[in-house]
N, C-alpha and C positions, 0 to 999 in steps of 0.2 A: 805367148798369152793370144787368146783368140779377139777375132775381129772386136767380138760384142763387147771383151773386157775394154780394149782401146777406143770404142765408142760410148761408153760409158766414159771412162776415164777425161777423153775432150771434151764432151757436154760439160761434166761437173768443172772441168778448168773454165768452160766459156761461160757460166752462170757464175762463178766466182770472178772472173773478170768484169762479166757485166754488172755486178752487185758494187763493187771495187769504182768503176768507172761510174757509175749512176750514183753513189754515197760523194766521192770526188767533187761530179758536179752539183750536187744540192748544197756543199760545203761553199763552193764559190759561190752560187748564185747566192744562200744566208750571209756571207761575209760582205757582197758588193750591196745587198741591200741594208746592211746593218752602217756599212760604210756611208752611203746615201743618206742616211738619216743624220748620219753624224754631220756630214755636210750641211743639212738643212740644220741644225743646232748649231754650229758655226754660226751661220748666217744671223739667225734666233737671236744669237748673245750678241753678236754686232749691232743688230739691229736694238738688242736692249740696251747695249750701253751709249749708243748715240740719243735715245729719248732722252734722256734726263736734260743733257744739254740742249736740244729742240725745246724742250717745256720752259727752260730758265730764258731762252731766247725770244721766245714768244709769250711769255708772261707778261712781260711789262708793256707791249704794244696792245695785248687781247686780252684787255682786263674784263670785256662783257660776255668771253666766251669761256669762262672758268668749268663748264658742264664739260665743255668738250676736252679740253687738258686734265680734269678728273677721270675720265671715262680713259682715256690715256693710261692715264699713271696707274688703274686699276687694272686694264689689261697687260701692262706691262708687268705688275705684281704676278699676275696669275700663268704668266710666261714662263716660270719657273717649279711648273707643274711638271714631274716627271711622267704622266701618262700622256702617251702619244695623242690620242683623242683631246685631252686639252690643252696641249700645246698648238695642236692643229685652231682647235677655238679660241684662243687667245690671240695667236695669230694672225686669224682673220679680223679680230676685233682691232686689232691694233692698225692694218692695213685700212681699215673702215677710218678709223681715227683719225688717221695722218693722211688719208684724202680729203676728210671735211677738213684740218688745218690748214692745210696746202689750199685748198676752194676758200675759206673763208678769209686769209692770207690776203687775196685780190682786193679787199675793202681796208686794207691797211699799206700805203702807200711806204710809209716811212718801213716797215718792216721787209714788204718786199724788196726794200732798196738796202735792207741790211747785211753787210757783209758776212756776217757768221750764220744768219738764216740761209744766207744762198748758199753758200756751203754745206749745211747740215741737209738744206732740203733737197741738194747733188749728191751727197753722201748716202742718204737714205734711198733716194732713188735709185741710185747703183745697188744697194744692199737688198732691196724689194725685187731688181731685174734677179740679182743672184740667187733668192730666195726662191723666185719661181722657178729658174732654171733647176735648183737645186729638187724641189717639189717632183718636175717634171720626170728627173733622173730617178728619184725615190720610187715615184710610183710605178716608172719602166721595171724597174729592179723588182719591185713586190709584184708586178705582173708575171714576171717569167719565173718568180720564186712559186708563186700560188698554180700555175700551169703544170709545174714539175708537178707538184707538191699531189695536184687533183689528177693528173693522167697517169693512167696503166700502159707500162709496169713499173714506173719510177716512183709510184703511189705505194706501192710496197715496201719498198725501198726507205721512202721519209716514214712512213708510220712505223716501221722499225726502228728507227734511229732516232725519232721523235720530230722529225721535222713540221713546223705547223704552217700554216699561210700566213700572212702578213696583212697588218691593214691599209687601205691608200690612205695617203695624205689627202684630205677633201676639204672642198670648202663650203661653208654654211650656204644656205639659196640666199639668204640675206644679203651674202656678200655679191650675188651675182649682180643684184639691182645696180640702177645708175645711182651716185652718190647725189641726197638729198639737201641743199644747204637752205636751212633758214633763218632769216634775219629779225 
């Protein structure tokens, strides 16, 4: 065979190898991103399961804080929405309500001394830390995937095989503000 034919064959083999490597890379990143979301979901479910215990524990002490408890319960219910954006919004609402409950608890010495409340507060605090870490990992994974989907030449492979950008898990502007507790 001629040198030109060999050159064409080598170029075609290199192109096929690049497509395979790029595709596999996109699959790995997409799977890592989906796994990261699943980890957030696990922690949100854990927090979802802890909230009724917290509400029951504080209900007897915080009779005047009914609105806070009701907003926490509403946010907990909306957490079961399958949409990423809706879950993020509900998660932010729960975080705000929990901050308010823990801040208001300072005015109830018997509640603060309650073993159940302290244990739930510790578990929820640990869960909040895990959620924050899982969000960060998810957003890092989304960044990697989005960069791969947006940059050339992997953008061509991504569009051929249907890889799309993912949304970041963002908090609302209100959640960035300090908690205001009014009595």
